[in-house]
N, C-alpha and C positions, 0 to 999 in steps of 0.2 A: 528579519526573517532569514529562517533557512528553509530550503523544503527538498525532501526527499520525493524523486519518482520510482517508481518500482515498474519495470514495464514486461511485458511478458502475454504470451499466447493463448487462448482456453481454445481447450479440445471440444470440436464438435457436437453440440447438444448441451451445454454447460454450464451455460453462462446463467441461465436464471437458478442456477443451483449456487451458482457463483458469488452471485449477487444477492442470494440470501444469507450466505456464510456473511461475507463481508458485511454486510448492514446489519445483522444483528448477532454476529459474535465477533468481531472485528473490531468495527466501530466503538461500539463501548469501551474496549480494553485501551484503544489506544487514543481515545476523549480524557481519558482519565488519568495520564500520564502526563507527568510535571513539565511543562512547557510547549504542550501540544496547545497549536493555531487552528487547524483545523485537517480531516481528513475526507477522504471524497474518490470515487470510482467517475475512470473516465473510459467509457464504454465506445469501441471502434462504431462508427456509422455503418462500416463495409464490414463485415462479420470477417473477413480476411484480416483483416490490420489487430492490432494489438490493444488491450488493456492500459490501461495507467491507473494504478494507485496514487493519488496523490496526498503525502503528508507534510503539513508546516507547523516549524518549531518555531518559536521565538528568538531561540541561539541554536546553533551546532550545536555546543555542547548538552541541550537539552535532546536532542535530536541522536546523539552519540553514548548518551547514557542508557536511551529508550535500545535502541543497538545492542549496546553493551550488556543489557541487561537480560538477557533470552527472549524478550519478550516479541521481538521482531521474529525471528525466529519458528518461535510457538505460532505467530500469528499466520506465518506462511505458511507454516504445517497444513493447517486448517483448511486449505486452500488450493496444495499442491499436488493433488489426484483430476479437480478442473483443469490443470496446464497444462501446457506440451513446453518440452526444453526447458531450458534455462531460465529465470529472470534476467534482466539487467536492471542495473541500481544505480541512476544520476541524481549528481547533487549540485543544489542552486543557492550560490548569496542571492540575497534579494534586498537592492538598496531601495529605499523611496526616495 
């Protein structure tokens, strides 16, 4: 399994809007991408901390194909106005 974490900071007062867009508009699109295992949003307990979007894929190839398709950029564009600064993207290979 391959995991991509997209990490960013929410603008004050924008968490509810971001969450609504994420679960109503982004999750349904990502869930139907070939090779997607799971997607969810990790919200900070301390609102000063960053949010993390968790995306798991059957393999790196599926995650790369999703990103190369332009869909990843399109999904980020839906919530960009709720974020401050740049996003950080970290990838992980999960071995069981």
